[in-house]
C-alpha positions as CSV (number, residue, x, y, z in Angstrom):
1,X,124.8,113.7,51.2
2,X,126.1,110.6,52.9
3,X,124.2,107.4,52.7
4,X,123.5,107.2,56.5
5,X,121.8,110.6,56.3
6,X,119.5,109.6,53.5
7,X,118.5,106.5,55.8
8,X,117.9,108.7,58.9
9,X,115.6,111.2,56.8
10,X,113.6,108.1,55.3
11,X,113.1,106.9,58.8
12,X,111.9,110.2,60.1
13,X,109.5,110.7,57.2
14,X,107.7,107.6,58.5
15,X,108.1,108.3,62.2
16,X,107.0,111.7,62.3
17,X,103.6,111.2,60.6
18,X,102.9,108.2,62.5
19,X,103.5,110.1,65.9
20,X,101.4,113.1,64.5
21,X,98.6,110.5,63.7
22,X,98.9,108.9,67.0
23,X,98.4,112.3,68.8
24,X,95.3,112.9,66.7
25,X,93.7,109.5,67.5
26,X,90.4,109.9,69.1
27,X,89.6,107.8,72.3
28,X,86.1,106.6,72.8
29,X,84.7,105.7,76.2
30,X,81.6,104.5,77.9
31,X,80.9,105.7,81.4
32,X,82.1,102.4,82.9
33,X,85.3,102.7,80.8
34,X,86.0,106.1,81.7
35,X,85.7,105.3,85.3
36,X,88.0,102.4,84.9
37,X,90.5,104.4,83.0
38,X,90.3,107.2,85.8
39,X,90.8,104.6,88.3
40,X,94.3,103.9,86.8
41,X,95.5,107.3,85.6
42,X,93.8,110.0,87.8
43,X,96.4,111.7,90.0
44,X,94.7,111.3,93.2
45,X,94.1,107.6,92.8
46,X,97.8,107.2,91.9
47,X,98.7,109.1,95.2
48,X,96.2,107.3,97.3
49,X,98.0,103.9,96.0
50,X,101.3,105.2,97.0
51,X,100.0,106.1,100.6
52,X,98.9,102.3,100.6
53,X,102.6,101.5,99.9
54,X,103.7,104.0,102.3
55,X,101.5,102.5,105.0
56,X,102.9,99.0,104.1
57,X,106.4,100.1,104.5
58,X,105.6,101.9,107.8
59,X,104.2,98.3,109.1
60,X,107.4,96.7,108.2
61,X,109.5,99.5,109.7
62,X,107.7,99.0,113.0
63,X,108.2,95.4,112.9
64,X,111.8,96.0,112.4
65,X,112.2,97.5,115.7
66,X,111.9,94.3,117.5
67,X,114.4,92.6,115.3
68,X,118.2,92.4,116.2
69,X,120.1,95.7,115.7
70,X,123.6,95.2,114.7
71,X,126.0,98.1,114.0
72,X,129.8,98.3,113.4
73,X,132.2,101.1,114.3
74,X,135.8,102.1,113.8
75,X,138.0,105.1,114.8
76,X,141.4,106.3,114.5
77,X,143.2,108.9,116.7
78,X,146.5,110.8,116.3
79,X,147.4,112.6,119.5
80,X,149.5,115.5,118.3
81,X,150.1,116.2,122.0
82,X,149.7,113.2,124.3
83,X,147.7,114.2,127.4
84,X,149.7,115.0,130.5
85,X,148.6,114.2,134.1
86,X,150.2,115.3,137.5
87,X,151.0,112.5,139.7
88,X,152.1,113.1,143.3
89,X,155.8,112.8,143.5
90,X,155.6,110.6,146.5
91,X,154.7,107.8,144.2
92,X,158.1,107.8,142.6
93,X,160.4,109.1,145.5
94,X,159.4,108.5,149.1
95,X,161.7,111.3,150.2
96,X,159.8,114.0,147.9
97,X,158.2,116.8,149.7
98,X,154.5,116.5,150.3
99,X,152.2,118.6,147.7
100,X,154.8,118.3,144.9
101,X,153.8,116.5,141.6
102,X,155.5,115.1,138.6
103,X,153.9,115.4,135.1
104,X,153.6,112.0,133.5
105,X,152.3,111.2,129.9
106,X,149.9,108.2,129.7
107,X,149.0,106.6,126.5
108,X,150.5,106.5,123.0
109,X,150.6,108.7,120.2
110,X,148.3,106.3,117.9
111,X,145.2,104.9,118.8
112,X,142.6,103.0,116.8
113,X,139.5,100.7,117.8
114,X,137.2,98.6,115.6
115,X,134.1,96.9,117.1
116,X,130.5,95.4,116.6
117,X,127.6,96.0,118.8
118,X,124.4,94.0,118.9
119,X,120.9,94.7,120.7
120,X,117.8,92.8,121.0
121,X,114.3,94.1,122.5
122,X,113.0,91.5,124.6
123,X,110.1,93.2,126.0
124,X,108.5,96.7,125.4
125,X,104.8,97.2,125.9
126,X,104.7,100.2,123.5
127,X,106.4,98.2,120.9
128,X,103.6,95.3,121.2
129,X,100.8,97.9,120.9
130,X,102.6,99.8,118.0
131,X,102.5,96.6,116.0
132,X,98.8,96.3,116.2
133,X,98.5,100.1,115.5
134,X,100.6,99.9,112.4
135,X,98.4,97.1,110.9
136,X,95.3,99.1,111.7
137,X,97.1,102.2,110.0
138,X,97.7,100.2,107.0
139,X,93.8,99.3,107.2
140,X,93.0,103.0,107.3
141,X,95.2,103.8,104.5
142,X,93.5,101.1,102.3
143,X,90.1,102.6,103.1
144,X,91.1,106.1,102.4
145,X,92.3,104.7,99.1
146,X,88.7,103.2,98.4
147,X,87.2,106.6,99.3
148,X,89.3,108.5,96.8
149,X,88.2,105.8,94.0
150,X,84.7,106.4,95.0
151,X,84.9,110.2,94.7
152,X,86.8,109.9,91.5
153,X,84.2,107.7,90.0
154,X,81.5,110.1,91.2
155,X,83.4,113.2,89.8
156,X,83.9,111.4,86.4
157,X,80.1,110.2,86.3
158,X,79.0,113.8,86.9
159,X,81.4,115.2,84.3
160,X,80.3,112.4,81.9
161,X,76.6,113.4,82.3
162,X,77.3,117.0,81.9
163,X,78.8,116.3,78.5
164,X,75.8,114.2,77.5
165,X,73.3,116.9,78.5
166,X,75.3,119.6,76.6
167,X,75.3,117.3,73.7
168,X,71.5,116.9,74.0
169,X,71.0,120.6,74.4
170,X,73.1,121.1,71.2
171,X,70.9,118.6,69.3
172,X,67.7,120.6,70.4
173,X,69.2,124.0,69.5
174,X,70.1,122.5,66.0
175,X,66.5,121.3,65.5
176,X,65.2,124.5,66.6
177,X,67.5,126.7,64.4
178,X,66.7,124.7,61.3
179,X,62.9,125.3,62.3
180,X,63.5,129.1,62.8
181,X,65.5,129.5,59.6
182,X,62.8,127.8,57.6
183,X,60.1,130.0,59.3
184,X,62.3,133.0,58.7
185,X,62.9,132.0,55.0
186,X,59.0,131.4,54.5
187,X,58.2,134.7,56.1
188,X,60.6,136.7,54.1
189,X,59.3,135.3,50.9
190,X,55.8,136.2,52.0
191,X,57.1,139.8,52.9
192,X,58.5,140.0,49.2
193,X,55.2,138.9,47.9
194,X,53.3,141.3,50.0
195,X,51.6,138.8,52.2
196,X,53.4,139.5,55.4
197,X,54.8,142.7,57.1
198,X,58.6,143.4,57.7
199,X,58.0,143.4,61.4
200,X,57.1,139.6,61.2
201,X,60.4,138.8,59.6
202,X,62.2,140.9,61.9
203,X,60.7,139.2,65.0
204,X,61.9,135.6,63.7
205,X,65.2,137.2,62.8
206,X,65.6,138.2,66.5
207,X,64.7,134.7,67.6
208,X,67.1,133.1,65.0
209,X,70.0,135.4,65.9
210,X,69.5,134.7,69.6
211,X,69.5,130.9,69.0
212,X,72.6,131.3,67.0
213,X,74.3,132.9,69.8
214,X,72.9,130.3,72.4
215,X,74.1,127.7,70.1
216,X,77.8,129.2,70.2
217,X,77.6,129.3,74.1
218,X,76.5,125.8,74.3
219,X,79.3,124.7,71.9
220,X,81.9,126.3,74.1
221,X,80.2,124.9,77.4
222,X,80.5,121.4,75.6
223,X,84.0,121.8,75.1
224,X,84.7,123.1,78.7
225,X,82.7,119.8,80.0
226,X,84.8,117.6,77.7
227,X,87.9,119.2,79.2
228,X,86.7,118.8,82.8
229,X,85.8,115.0,82.0
230,X,89.3,114.6,80.5
231,X,90.7,116.1,83.7
232,X,88.7,113.9,85.9
233,X,89.8,110.8,84.0
234,X,93.4,111.8,84.0
235,X,93.6,112.6,80.3
236,X,95.6,115.5,79.0
237,X,93.3,118.3,77.9
238,X,94.5,118.3,74.5
239,X,93.5,114.6,73.9
240,X,90.5,113.8,71.6
241,X,87.5,112.3,73.4
242,X,84.2,111.0,72.4
243,X,81.4,109.3,74.3
244,X,80.0,106.0,73.6
245,X,76.9,106.2,75.8
246,X,73.8,107.9,74.7
247,X,71.7,110.0,77.0
248,X,68.6,107.8,76.3
249,X,70.4,104.7,77.4
250,X,70.9,105.9,80.9
251,X,68.7,103.8,83.4
252,X,66.8,106.3,85.7
253,X,64.3,104.0,87.2
254,X,62.6,104.9,90.4
255,X,64.7,104.2,93.4
256,X,62.7,102.7,96.5
257,X,62.5,104.9,99.4
258,X,64.3,103.5,102.5
259,X,62.3,103.1,105.7
260,X,65.3,102.0,107.8
261,X,68.3,104.2,109.0
262,X,71.0,101.7,108.3
263,X,72.4,103.0,105.1
264,X,75.6,104.5,106.9
265,X,76.9,101.1,107.3
266,X,77.6,100.9,103.5
267,X,79.5,104.3,103.5
268,X,83.3,104.1,103.3
269,X,83.4,107.3,105.5
270,X,81.8,105.6,108.4
271,X,84.2,102.6,108.1
272,X,87.0,104.9,108.1
273,X,85.9,106.6,111.2
274,X,85.5,103.1,112.8
275,X,89.0,102.3,111.9
276,X,90.2,105.7,113.3
277,X,88.3,104.8,116.6
278,X,90.5,101.6,116.6
279,X,93.6,103.6,116.3
280,X,92.5,106.0,119.1
281,X,91.9,102.9,121.4
282,X,95.3,101.5,120.7
283,X,96.8,104.9,121.5
284,X,95.4,104.5,125.0
285,X,96.9,101.3,125.3
286,X,100.1,102.5,123.9
287,X,100.4,105.4,126.6
288,X,99.3,103.1,129.2
289,X,102.1,100.4,128.3
290,X,104.7,103.2,128.8
291,X,104.2,102.5,132.6
292,X,105.6,99.1,132.2
293,X,109.3,98.3,132.4
294,X,111.3,97.4,129.2
295,X,113.8,94.8,128.8
296,X,116.7,94.4,126.2
297,X,119.7,92.4,125.6
298,X,123.1,93.7,124.3
299,X,126.5,92.6,123.4
300,X,129.8,94.0,121.9
301,X,133.0,93.1,120.9
302,X,136.0,95.5,119.9
303,X,139.6,95.5,119.2
304,X,141.9,98.1,120.4
305,X,145.1,99.0,118.8
306,X,147.8,101.4,120.3
307,X,151.4,102.3,119.5
308,X,153.8,105.2,119.2
309,X,154.6,104.2,115.6
310,X,151.8,104.4,112.9
311,X,153.6,101.5,111.0
312,X,153.4,99.3,114.0
313,X,149.9,100.4,115.0
314,X,148.1,97.2,113.7
315,X,150.7,94.7,114.8
316,X,149.0,94.0,118.0
317,X,145.4,94.2,119.4
318,X,143.9,94.4,122.8
319,X,140.3,92.6,122.4
320,X,137.3,93.5,124.6
321,X,133.9,91.9,124.7
322,X,130.7,92.4,127.0
323,X,127.2,91.0,127.0
324,X,124.4,92.2,129.2
325,X,120.7,93.0,130.0
326,X,119.4,96.4,130.2
327,X,116.1,96.9,132.3
328,X,114.4,100.4,132.3
329,X,111.8,101.0,134.8
330,X,109.8,104.2,134.6
331,X,109.3,105.9,138.1
332,X,108.6,109.5,137.8
333,X,107.8,111.4,134.7
334,X,106.3,114.6,136.0
335,X,102.8,113.3,135.1
336,X,103.5,113.3,131.4
337,X,102.5,109.7,130.8
338,X,99.5,110.2,133.0
339,X,98.2,113.2,130.8
340,X,99.1,111.3,127.5
341,X,96.7,108.6,128.6
342,X,93.9,111.2,129.6
343,X,94.2,112.9,126.3
344,X,94.1,109.7,124.3
345,X,90.9,108.9,125.9
346,X,89.5,112.2,125.2
347,X,90.5,111.5,121.5
348,X,88.4,108.4,121.6
349,X,85.5,110.2,122.9
350,X,85.8,112.7,120.0
351,X,86.0,110.1,117.4
352,X,82.9,108.3,119.0
353,X,81.0,111.7,118.7
354,X,82.0,112.1,115.2
355,X,80.9,108.6,114.4
356,X,77.4,109.2,115.9
357,X,77.2,112.6,114.1
358,X,78.3,110.9,110.8
359,X,75.6,108.4,111.0
360,X,73.0,111.1,111.6
361,X,74.4,113.1,108.8
362,X,74.4,110.3,106.3
363,X,70.8,109.4,107.2
364,X,69.9,113.0,106.6
365,X,71.7,113.0,103.2
366,X,70.0,110.0,102.1
367,X,66.7,111.4,102.9
368,X,67.5,114.7,101.0
369,X,69.0,112.8,98.0
370,X,65.9,110.5,97.9
371,X,63.6,113.6,97.9
372,X,65.6,115.6,95.3
373,X,65.8,112.4,93.0
374,X,62.1,111.9,93.3
375,X,61.3,115.6,92.6
376,X,63.7,115.4,89.7
377,X,62.1,112.7,88.0
378,X,58.6,114.2,88.5
379,X,60.0,117.6,87.2
380,X,61.7,115.9,84.2
381,X,58.6,114.1,83.2
382,X,56.6,117.2,83.5
383,X,59.2,119.2,81.3
384,X,59.3,116.5,78.7
385,X,55.4,116.7,78.5
386,X,55.7,120.6,78.2
387,X,58.2,120.5,75.6
388,X,56.1,118.2,73.4
389,X,53.1,120.3,73.9
390,X,55.2,123.5,73.1
391,X,56.4,121.5,69.8
392,X,52.7,120.7,69.0
393,X,51.5,124.3,69.7
394,X,54.3,125.7,67.3
395,X,53.2,123.1,64.7
396,X,49.7,124.2,64.8
397,X,50.3,127.9,65.0
398,X,52.5,127.6,61.9
399,X,49.8,125.8,60.1
400,X,47.3,128.5,61.0
401,X,49.6,131.2,59.9
402,X,50.4,129.5,56.6
403,X,46.6,129.3,56.0
404,X,46.0,132.9,56.9
405,X,44.0,132.4,60.0
406,X,46.8,133.1,62.5
407,X,49.3,135.9,63.2
408,X,53.1,135.9,63.0
409,X,53.1,137.1,66.6
410,X,51.5,133.9,67.7
411,X,54.3,132.0,65.8
412,X,57.0,133.9,67.5
413,X,55.5,133.3,70.8
414,X,55.2,129.7,70.3
415,X,58.9,129.7,69.2
416,X,59.7,131.3,72.5
417,X,57.6,129.1,74.4
418,X,59.4,126.2,72.7
419,X,62.8,127.4,73.6
420,X,61.9,128.0,77.1
421,X,60.4,124.6,77.4
422,X,63.6,123.0,76.0
423,X,65.8,125.0,78.4
424,X,63.7,123.8,81.3
425,X,63.9,120.2,79.8
426,X,67.6,120.5,79.8
427,X,67.9,121.7,83.2
428,X,65.5,119.2,84.7
429,X,67.7,116.4,82.8
430,X,70.8,117.6,84.3
431,X,69.3,117.9,87.7
432,X,68.0,114.4,87.7
433,X,71.1,112.7,86.4
434,X,73.2,114.6,89.1
435,X,70.5,113.7,91.7
436,X,70.6,110.1,90.6
437,X,74.5,110.0,91.3
438,X,74.1,111.8,94.6
439,X,71.6,109.2,95.7
440,X,73.7,106.3,94.7
441,X,76.7,107.8,96.8
442,X,74.5,108.7,99.7
443,X,73.2,104.9,99.9
444,X,76.7,103.5,99.6
445,X,76.0,101.8,96.2
446,X,79.2,103.3,94.6
447,X,82.2,101.0,95.4
448,X,85.3,100.6,93.6
C-alpha cells in the first residue's frame, strides 16, 4: 500500500467510531429545555420566522414604489426592406396627372436607439395607505409567529407529560408484576406442599400474564410518545432522548377561578383579529383613495443612430430629451371602485363579528378549562386515595391468606382491584396534566 492510503485508513479508523458515538449520544431535556429547543428547530416555527422575513421584505417592496424608478433601454434594427410610401406625384412634378403617386422610401437600412427613462411618484392616495397597510401586515405576521410558538410550546408540553405519565404507568406495572410474581411463586410452592389448590395458582398466573402483556403495550406506547415528543421538538425520530423532569416535581397547585371576563385580552388569537381589523379598515381607506387623482413626474433622454452603412451607424447620433408631469384623474370606472369600498366595509363588519364571537368563545373556553382542571384535581386526589386503599387491602388480604384465614380468591380480587385503581390513577393523572396545559393556554399564560 501507498503511505497516503495508510494515513487515510488510520484517520477513518478514528473518524467513523467518533461519528457513530455522536449518533448514539443521548440528549436529556427538562420541559423548559425541550420547549426552547422546539422554538429553534421545529419546522412550523422556522416557517413562521421565514414568514416574518417575507413580511419585512414586503414592507420594503411597498416603500420602493414611491422611490425614483429608473430604466435604460437599447435597440437595433436592420430593415431588410425599407418601408415604401406612396406620395402624390404633384409634389415632385406640377404637371403630373392628378391621382398619380410616386413610390418613395423614407428612412435608412440601419437604425439604433439607446436611452434612459426616469419617473417619480409625487402623489397617490393608494400608495400612502398601502405604506400603512404593509406595516400592519408585518405586525400581523409577527403575531402569527407568536401564535405558532405558543402552539408549539403547548404541543411539546402535552407530549412531554404523556411520556412522564407512561413512565409512571410502567413503574406501577413493574411493582405490580413483581408483587404478582412473588404471590404466584408462593402459591405454587404451597400447592406443591398440599396447602393450596391448583386453581389458586392458575388465577394468579392469569393475572401475571395479563400484567406482562399490559407492560409490553405500555412499553410500546412509551416509545410512541417519545417519538411524538421528538417530532414536536424538531428532533429526528432516531434520536435518543431522555427526560430530566420527574412527574412528582410538576406543580399542579389549585388555580383560582376568574370572576371577570377579560381573559381574552391576553390571548394572541384576539390580538391577531384586532390587527386584522386594522388591515380591513385600511383596505376601506385604500379603496376610497382610488377616487383621488395621482401625479407623477417623468423624464427621458435617448440617442438615435441612423445610417445605410453598418460600419458608419454609430458615427453620428441624434439626441432627444423630454421631461414632464402626468396627472391621472379617475372619472368613470363602471362603479367598480364604489363596490370595492362597500365590500371592504362589509369585511370590517365580518371581522368585528369574529372578534366579538372570539371573545365570547374564549370566555367559555376559560370556564370549561377551569371546571375540567378542578374536577381533574379532585379526581386525581380521589384515585390516589383509592390506589393507596387498594394496596392496603391487598397487603392485609395476603397476610390473611398466608395465615390460613383468607382465600386465594380474595387475594386475586384484591390484585385485580389494585390494577384497576392504578389504571384509574394513571388516567386521572394524565387528564389533570393535560387540563392544566389547556387552562394555562385558555388564560393566555403561555407566551413565547
